[in-house]
N, CA, C and O atoms as a Maestro MAE file, in Angstrom:
{
 s_m_m2io_version
 :::
 2.0.0
}

f_m_ct {
 s_m_title
 :::
 protein
 m_atom[220] {
  # First column is atom index #
  i_m_mmod_type
  r_m_x_coord
  r_m_y_coord
  r_m_z_coord
  i_m_residue_number
  s_m_chain_name
  s_m_pdb_residue_name
  s_m_pdb_atom_name
  i_m_atomic_number
  :::
  1 25 -7.571 13.199 -18.923 1 A "MET " " N  " 7
  2 3 -7.496 12.090 -17.778 1 A "MET " " CA " 6
  3 2 -6.952 12.479 -16.569 1 A "MET " " C  " 6
  4 15 -6.030 13.271 -16.373 1 A "MET " " O  " 8
  5 25 -7.952 11.520 -15.364 2 A "TYR " " N  " 7
  6 3 -7.456 11.357 -14.131 2 A "TYR " " CA " 6
  7 2 -6.482 10.579 -13.598 2 A "TYR " " C  " 6
  8 15 -6.880 9.449 -13.882 2 A "TYR " " O  " 8
  9 25 -5.155 10.419 -12.832 3 A "GLN " " N  " 7
  10 3 -4.667 9.686 -12.321 3 A "GLN " " CA " 6
  11 2 -5.176 9.060 -11.007 3 A "GLN " " C  " 6
  12 15 -4.997 9.528 -9.882 3 A "GLN " " O  " 8
  13 25 -5.807 7.981 -11.307 4 A "ILE " " N  " 7
  14 3 -6.512 7.468 -10.221 4 A "ILE " " CA " 6
  15 2 -5.979 6.649 -9.172 4 A "ILE " " C  " 6
  16 15 -6.563 6.331 -8.136 4 A "ILE " " O  " 8
  17 25 -4.845 6.342 -9.522 5 A "TYR " " N  " 7
  18 3 -4.325 5.724 -8.443 5 A "TYR " " CA " 6
  19 2 -3.069 6.072 -8.163 5 A "TYR " " C  " 6
  20 15 -2.498 6.584 -9.126 5 A "TYR " " O  " 8
  21 25 -2.194 5.944 -6.829 6 A "ARG " " N  " 7
  22 3 -1.336 6.617 -6.154 6 A "ARG " " CA " 6
  23 2 -0.115 4.987 -5.236 6 A "ARG " " C  " 6
  24 15 -0.437 3.968 -4.627 6 A "ARG " " O  " 8
  25 25 1.239 5.590 -5.634 7 A "HIS " " N  " 7
  26 3 1.670 4.817 -5.192 7 A "HIS " " CA " 6
  27 2 2.640 5.593 -4.159 7 A "HIS " " C  " 6
  28 15 3.421 6.453 -4.567 7 A "HIS " " O  " 8
  29 25 2.545 5.243 -2.813 8 A "THR " " N  " 7
  30 3 2.962 5.657 -1.719 8 A "THR " " CA " 6
  31 2 4.045 4.763 -0.868 8 A "THR " " C  " 6
  32 15 3.801 3.708 -0.283 8 A "THR " " O  " 8
  33 25 5.241 5.418 -0.944 9 A "LEU " " N  " 7
  34 3 6.674 4.658 -0.346 9 A "LEU " " CA " 6
  35 2 6.772 4.647 1.274 9 A "LEU " " C  " 6
  36 15 7.270 5.565 1.926 9 A "LEU " " O  " 8
  37 25 6.376 3.796 1.664 10 A "VAL " " N  " 7
  38 3 6.199 3.800 3.046 10 A "VAL " " CA " 6
  39 2 7.747 2.938 3.236 10 A "VAL " " C  " 6
  40 15 7.953 1.811 2.786 10 A "VAL " " O  " 8
  41 25 9.274 4.205 4.419 11 A "ASP " " N  " 7
  42 3 9.696 3.591 4.462 11 A "ASP " " CA " 6
  43 2 10.673 3.935 6.416 11 A "ASP " " C  " 6
  44 15 11.800 3.844 6.901 11 A "ASP " " O  " 8
  45 25 9.122 4.376 6.882 12 A "ASP " " N  " 7
  46 3 9.412 4.139 8.519 12 A "ASP " " CA " 6
  47 2 9.369 2.804 9.262 12 A "ASP " " C  " 6
  48 15 8.228 2.353 9.366 12 A "ASP " " O  " 8
  49 25 10.415 2.008 9.845 13 A "GLU " " N  " 7
  50 3 9.817 1.041 10.315 13 A "GLU " " CA " 6
  51 2 9.270 0.500 11.003 13 A "GLU " " C  " 6
  52 15 9.319 -0.722 11.138 13 A "GLU " " O  " 8
  53 25 8.328 1.572 11.878 14 A "SER " " N  " 7
  54 3 7.764 1.201 13.163 14 A "SER " " CA " 6
  55 2 6.221 0.928 12.280 14 A "SER " " C  " 6
  56 15 5.466 -0.002 12.563 14 A "SER " " O  " 8
  57 25 5.955 1.938 11.177 15 A "ILE " " N  " 7
  58 3 4.755 1.601 10.068 15 A "ILE " " CA " 6
  59 2 4.956 0.174 9.442 15 A "ILE " " C  " 6
  60 15 4.109 -0.708 9.590 15 A "ILE " " O  " 8
  61 25 6.298 -0.038 8.626 16 A "ILE " " N  " 7
  62 3 6.360 -1.409 8.325 16 A "ILE " " CA " 6
  63 2 5.985 -2.667 9.232 16 A "ILE " " C  " 6
  64 15 5.376 -3.659 8.832 16 A "ILE " " O  " 8
  65 25 6.469 -2.442 10.557 17 A "LYS " " N  " 7
  66 3 6.128 -3.525 11.145 17 A "LYS " " CA " 6
  67 2 5.045 -3.874 12.051 17 A "LYS " " C  " 6
  68 15 4.892 -4.842 12.796 17 A "LYS " " O  " 8
  69 25 3.999 -2.377 11.696 18 A "GLU " " N  " 7
  70 3 2.588 -2.355 11.648 18 A "GLU " " CA " 6
  71 2 1.393 -3.210 10.806 18 A "GLU " " C  " 6
  72 15 0.408 -3.916 11.025 18 A "GLU " " O  " 8
  73 25 2.286 -2.570 9.537 19 A "PHE " " N  " 7
  74 3 1.522 -3.546 8.290 19 A "PHE " " CA " 6
  75 2 1.645 -5.295 8.386 19 A "PHE " " C  " 6
  76 15 0.801 -6.105 8.002 19 A "PHE " " O  " 8
  77 25 3.325 -5.653 9.192 20 A "ALA " " N  " 7
  78 3 3.531 -7.094 9.264 20 A "ALA " " CA " 6
  79 2 2.166 -7.394 10.341 20 A "ALA " " C  " 6
  80 15 1.297 -8.260 10.242 20 A "ALA " " O  " 8
  81 25 2.295 -6.654 11.067 21 A "ASN " " N  " 7
  82 3 1.623 -7.414 12.181 21 A "ASN " " CA " 6
  83 2 -0.019 -6.867 12.362 21 A "ASN " " C  " 6
  84 15 -0.677 -7.257 13.327 21 A "ASN " " O  " 8
  85 25 -0.411 -6.237 11.673 22 A "GLU " " N  " 7
  86 3 -2.010 -5.783 11.433 22 A "GLU " " CA " 6
  87 2 -2.724 -6.132 9.520 22 A "GLU " " C  " 6
  88 15 -3.830 -6.623 9.296 22 A "GLU " " O  " 8
  89 25 -1.990 -5.824 8.744 23 A "GLY " " N  " 7
  90 3 -2.209 -5.439 7.712 23 A "GLY " " CA " 6
  91 2 -2.003 -6.621 6.783 23 A "GLY " " C  " 6
  92 15 -2.253 -6.409 5.597 23 A "GLY " " O  " 8
  93 25 -1.565 -7.905 7.150 24 A "VAL " " N  " 7
  94 3 -1.627 -9.296 6.161 24 A "VAL " " CA " 6
  95 2 -2.711 -9.714 5.830 24 A "VAL " " C  " 6
  96 15 -2.805 -9.836 4.608 24 A "VAL " " O  " 8
  97 25 -3.516 -9.970 6.341 25 A "ASN " " N  " 7
  98 3 -4.823 -10.481 5.840 25 A "ASN " " CA " 6
  99 2 -4.879 -12.311 5.987 25 A "ASN " " C  " 6
  100 15 -5.372 -13.263 5.384 25 A "ASN " " O  " 8
  101 25 -4.138 -12.078 7.045 26 A "GLY " " N  " 7
  102 3 -4.210 -13.945 7.161 26 A "GLY " " CA " 6
  103 2 -3.038 -14.433 6.387 26 A "GLY " " C  " 6
  104 15 -2.740 -15.574 6.740 26 A "GLY " " O  " 8
  105 25 -2.459 -14.073 5.678 27 A "PHE " " N  " 7
  106 3 -1.105 -14.279 4.381 27 A "PHE " " CA " 6
  107 2 0.115 -13.994 5.708 27 A "PHE " " C  " 6
  108 15 0.740 -12.949 5.892 27 A "PHE " " O  " 8
  109 25 0.177 -14.946 6.310 28 A "VAL " " N  " 7
  110 3 1.170 -15.256 7.380 28 A "VAL " " CA " 6
  111 2 2.403 -15.321 7.239 28 A "VAL " " C  " 6
  112 15 3.214 -14.949 8.087 28 A "VAL " " O  " 8
  113 25 2.758 -15.958 5.798 29 A "TYR " " N  " 7
  114 3 3.675 -16.182 5.177 29 A "TYR " " CA " 6
  115 2 4.462 -14.542 4.621 29 A "TYR " " C  " 6
  116 15 5.561 -14.482 4.067 29 A "TYR " " O  " 8
  117 25 3.916 -13.799 4.818 30 A "ASN " " N  " 7
  118 3 4.252 -12.203 4.221 30 A "ASN " " CA " 6
  119 2 4.490 -11.189 5.821 30 A "ASN " " C  " 6
  120 15 4.545 -9.977 5.613 30 A "ASN " " O  " 8
  121 25 4.594 -11.536 6.989 31 A "ILE " " N  " 7
  122 3 4.955 -11.141 8.049 31 A "ILE " " CA " 6
  123 2 6.280 -10.777 7.824 31 A "ILE " " C  " 6
  124 15 6.585 -9.595 7.670 31 A "ILE " " O  " 8
  125 25 7.441 -12.058 7.775 32 A "ASP " " N  " 7
  126 3 8.694 -12.223 8.379 32 A "ASP " " CA " 6
  127 2 9.120 -11.308 6.794 32 A "ASP " " C  " 6
  128 15 10.117 -10.594 6.907 32 A "ASP " " O  " 8
  129 25 8.551 -11.306 5.636 33 A "THR " " N  " 7
  130 3 9.016 -10.517 4.609 33 A "THR " " CA " 6
  131 2 8.870 -8.905 4.883 33 A "THR " " C  " 6
  132 15 9.696 -8.051 4.562 33 A "THR " " O  " 8
  133 25 7.908 -8.744 5.399 34 A "LEU " " N  " 7
  134 3 8.193 -7.027 5.884 34 A "LEU " " CA " 6
  135 2 8.646 -6.647 6.836 34 A "LEU " " C  " 6
  136 15 9.185 -5.550 6.986 34 A "LEU " " O  " 8
  137 25 8.483 -7.607 7.751 35 A "LYS " " N  " 7
  138 3 9.745 -6.720 9.727 35 A "LYS " " CA " 6
  139 2 10.748 -6.789 8.636 35 A "LYS " " C  " 6
  140 15 11.571 -5.937 8.970 35 A "LYS " " O  " 8
  141 25 11.166 -7.339 7.478 36 A "ASN " " N  " 7
  142 3 12.659 -7.196 6.945 36 A "ASN " " CA " 6
  143 2 12.966 -6.604 5.758 36 A "ASN " " C  " 6
  144 15 13.884 -6.864 4.980 36 A "ASN " " O  " 8
  145 25 12.008 -5.685 5.689 37 A "ALA " " N  " 7
  146 3 11.951 -4.914 4.229 37 A "ALA " " CA " 6
  147 2 12.426 -3.689 4.633 37 A "ALA " " C  " 6
  148 15 12.461 -3.438 5.837 37 A "ALA " " O  " 8
  149 25 12.902 -2.658 3.587 38 A "LYS " " N  " 7
  150 3 13.224 -1.628 4.177 38 A "LYS " " CA " 6
  151 2 12.843 -0.551 3.530 38 A "LYS " " C  " 6
  152 15 13.331 0.579 3.505 38 A "LYS " " O  " 8
  153 25 11.749 -1.091 2.907 39 A "GLY " " N  " 7
  154 3 10.479 -0.058 2.249 39 A "GLY " " CA " 6
  155 2 9.504 -0.827 1.033 39 A "GLY " " C  " 6
  156 15 9.814 -1.661 0.182 39 A "GLY " " O  " 8
  157 25 8.016 -0.069 1.390 40 A "VAL " " N  " 7
  158 3 6.811 -1.029 1.302 40 A "VAL " " CA " 6
  159 2 6.418 0.358 0.358 40 A "VAL " " C  " 6
  160 15 6.480 1.544 0.682 40 A "VAL " " O  " 8
  161 25 5.892 -0.415 -1.235 41 A "VAL " " N  " 7
  162 3 5.054 0.694 -1.387 41 A "VAL " " CA " 6
  163 2 3.500 0.111 -1.420 41 A "VAL " " C  " 6
  164 15 3.280 -1.095 -1.527 41 A "VAL " " O  " 8
  165 25 2.506 1.050 -1.320 42 A "VAL " " N  " 7
  166 3 1.516 0.967 -0.924 42 A "VAL " " CA " 6
  167 2 0.417 1.877 -2.120 42 A "VAL " " C  " 6
  168 15 0.413 3.068 -2.431 42 A "VAL " " O  " 8
  169 25 -0.438 0.735 -2.575 43 A "LEU " " N  " 7
  170 3 -0.829 1.020 -4.059 43 A "LEU " " CA " 6
  171 2 -2.221 1.865 -3.613 43 A "LEU " " C  " 6
  172 15 -2.354 1.591 -2.421 43 A "LEU " " O  " 8
  173 25 -3.057 2.549 -3.917 44 A "SER " " N  " 7
  174 3 -4.358 3.224 -3.389 44 A "SER " " CA " 6
  175 2 -4.969 3.342 -4.620 44 A "SER " " C  " 6
  176 15 -4.576 2.782 -5.643 44 A "SER " " O  " 8
  177 25 -6.288 4.342 -4.492 45 A "PHE " " N  " 7
  178 3 -6.745 4.775 -5.424 45 A "PHE " " CA " 6
  179 2 -7.912 5.596 -5.015 45 A "PHE " " C  " 6
  180 15 -8.380 5.743 -3.886 45 A "PHE " " O  " 8
  181 25 -8.220 6.006 -5.927 46 A "VAL " " N  " 7
  182 3 -8.943 7.598 -5.255 46 A "VAL " " CA " 6
  183 2 -10.491 6.959 -5.964 46 A "VAL " " C  " 6
  184 15 -10.896 6.616 -7.075 46 A "VAL " " O  " 8
  185 25 -10.820 7.017 -5.090 47 A "GLN " " N  " 7
  186 3 -12.576 6.882 -5.004 47 A "GLN " " CA " 6
  187 2 -13.739 7.872 -5.834 47 A "GLN " " C  " 6
  188 15 -13.861 9.036 -5.454 47 A "GLN " " O  " 8
  189 25 -14.475 7.424 -6.831 48 A "GLY " " N  " 7
  190 3 -15.455 8.141 -7.660 48 A "GLY " " CA " 6
  191 2 -14.478 8.596 -8.623 48 A "GLY " " C  " 6
  192 15 -14.736 9.711 -9.077 48 A "GLY " " O  " 8
  193 25 -13.306 7.982 -9.115 49 A "LYS " " N  " 7
  194 3 -13.158 8.650 -10.462 49 A "LYS " " CA " 6
  195 2 -12.854 7.726 -11.361 49 A "LYS " " C  " 6
  196 15 -12.059 6.848 -11.024 49 A "LYS " " O  " 8
  197 25 -13.245 7.722 -12.288 50 A "SER " " N  " 7
  198 3 -13.271 6.653 -13.266 50 A "SER " " CA " 6
  199 2 -11.461 6.583 -14.250 50 A "SER " " C  " 6
  200 15 -10.937 5.605 -14.782 50 A "SER " " O  " 8
  201 25 -11.118 7.544 -14.186 51 A "GLY " " N  " 7
  202 3 -10.153 7.430 -15.065 51 A "GLY " " CA " 6
  203 2 -10.306 8.013 -16.501 51 A "GLY " " C  " 6
  204 15 -9.945 7.395 -17.503 51 A "GLY " " O  " 8
  205 25 -10.773 9.038 -16.518 52 A "LYS " " N  " 7
  206 3 -12.025 9.474 -17.794 52 A "LYS " " CA " 6
  207 2 -12.949 10.623 -17.406 52 A "LYS " " C  " 6
  208 15 -13.975 10.527 -16.733 52 A "LYS " " O  " 8
  209 25 -12.340 11.897 -18.019 53 A "ILE " " N  " 7
  210 3 -13.210 13.011 -18.091 53 A "ILE " " CA " 6
  211 2 -14.309 12.557 -19.073 53 A "ILE " " C  " 6
  212 15 -14.036 12.036 -20.154 53 A "ILE " " O  " 8
  213 25 -15.765 12.815 -18.571 54 A "ASN " " N  " 7
  214 3 -16.862 12.712 -19.400 54 A "ASN " " CA " 6
  215 2 -16.986 14.328 -19.821 54 A "ASN " " C  " 6
  216 15 -17.446 15.181 -19.062 54 A "ASN " " O  " 8
  217 25 -16.536 14.566 -21.046 55 A "GLU " " N  " 7
  218 3 -16.731 15.983 -21.955 55 A "GLU " " CA " 6
  219 2 -18.228 16.375 -22.567 55 A "GLU " " C  " 6
  220 15 -18.374 17.403 -23.229 55 A "GLU " " O  " 8
  :::
 }
 m_bond[219] {
  # First column is bond index #
  i_m_from
  i_m_to
  i_m_order
  :::
  1 1 2 1
  2 2 3 1
  3 3 4 2
  4 3 5 1
  5 5 6 1
  6 6 7 1
  7 7 8 2
  8 7 9 1
  9 9 10 1
  10 10 11 1
  11 11 12 2
  12 11 13 1
  13 13 14 1
  14 14 15 1
  15 15 16 2
  16 15 17 1
  17 17 18 1
  18 18 19 1
  19 19 20 2
  20 19 21 1
  21 21 22 1
  22 22 23 1
  23 23 24 2
  24 23 25 1
  25 25 26 1
  26 26 27 1
  27 27 28 2
  28 27 29 1
  29 29 30 1
  30 30 31 1
  31 31 32 2
  32 31 33 1
  33 33 34 1
  34 34 35 1
  35 35 36 2
  36 35 37 1
  37 37 38 1
  38 38 39 1
  39 39 40 2
  40 39 41 1
  41 41 42 1
  42 42 43 1
  43 43 44 2
  44 43 45 1
  45 45 46 1
  46 46 47 1
  47 47 48 2
  48 47 49 1
  49 49 50 1
  50 50 51 1
  51 51 52 2
  52 51 53 1
  53 53 54 1
  54 54 55 1
  55 55 56 2
  56 55 57 1
  57 57 58 1
  58 58 59 1
  59 59 60 2
  60 59 61 1
  61 61 62 1
  62 62 63 1
  63 63 64 2
  64 63 65 1
  65 65 66 1
  66 66 67 1
  67 67 68 2
  68 67 69 1
  69 69 70 1
  70 70 71 1
  71 71 72 2
  72 71 73 1
  73 73 74 1
  74 74 75 1
  75 75 76 2
  76 75 77 1
  77 77 78 1
  78 78 79 1
  79 79 80 2
  80 79 81 1
  81 81 82 1
  82 82 83 1
  83 83 84 2
  84 83 85 1
  85 85 86 1
  86 86 87 1
  87 87 88 2
  88 87 89 1
  89 89 90 1
  90 90 91 1
  91 91 92 2
  92 91 93 1
  93 93 94 1
  94 94 95 1
  95 95 96 2
  96 95 97 1
  97 97 98 1
  98 98 99 1
  99 99 100 2
  100 99 101 1
  101 101 102 1
  102 102 103 1
  103 103 104 2
  104 103 105 1
  105 105 106 1
  106 106 107 1
  107 107 108 2
  108 107 109 1
  109 109 110 1
  110 110 111 1
  111 111 112 2
  112 111 113 1
  113 113 114 1
  114 114 115 1
  115 115 116 2
  116 115 117 1
  117 117 118 1
  118 118 119 1
  119 119 120 2
  120 119 121 1
  121 121 122 1
  122 122 123 1
  123 123 124 2
  124 123 125 1
  125 125 126 1
  126 126 127 1
  127 127 128 2
  128 127 129 1
  129 129 130 1
  130 130 131 1
  131 131 132 2
  132 131 133 1
  133 133 134 1
  134 134 135 1
  135 135 136 2
  136 135 137 1
  137 137 138 1
  138 138 139 1
  139 139 140 2
  140 139 141 1
  141 141 142 1
  142 142 143 1
  143 143 144 2
  144 143 145 1
  145 145 146 1
  146 146 147 1
  147 147 148 2
  148 147 149 1
  149 149 150 1
  150 150 151 1
  151 151 152 2
  152 151 153 1
  153 153 154 1
  154 154 155 1
  155 155 156 2
  156 155 157 1
  157 157 158 1
  158 158 159 1
  159 159 160 2
  160 159 161 1
  161 161 162 1
  162 162 163 1
  163 163 164 2
  164 163 165 1
  165 165 166 1
  166 166 167 1
  167 167 168 2
  168 167 169 1
  169 169 170 1
  170 170 171 1
  171 171 172 2
  172 171 173 1
  173 173 174 1
  174 174 175 1
  175 175 176 2
  176 175 177 1
  177 177 178 1
  178 178 179 1
  179 179 180 2
  180 179 181 1
  181 181 182 1
  182 182 183 1
  183 183 184 2
  184 183 185 1
  185 185 186 1
  186 186 187 1
  187 187 188 2
  188 187 189 1
  189 189 190 1
  190 190 191 1
  191 191 192 2
  192 191 193 1
  193 193 194 1
  194 194 195 1
  195 195 196 2
  196 195 197 1
  197 197 198 1
  198 198 199 1
  199 199 200 2
  200 199 201 1
  201 201 202 1
  202 202 203 1
  203 203 204 2
  204 203 205 1
  205 205 206 1
  206 206 207 1
  207 207 208 2
  208 207 209 1
  209 209 210 1
  210 210 211 1
  211 211 212 2
  212 211 213 1
  213 213 214 1
  214 214 215 1
  215 215 216 2
  216 215 217 1
  217 217 218 1
  218 218 219 1
  219 219 220 2
  :::
 }
}
């Protein structure tokens, strides 16, 4: 089996503020929440993997 997802903890305040300013995709009510966060977990996926090894 493949682990096709990754959890990344971001605790750098400047990166979190960048997420707040540029990464909310119009969900403006999330801006203040992000700006006050001490950490943000980013969930990402490995492209081209299905989670199962074909034998």
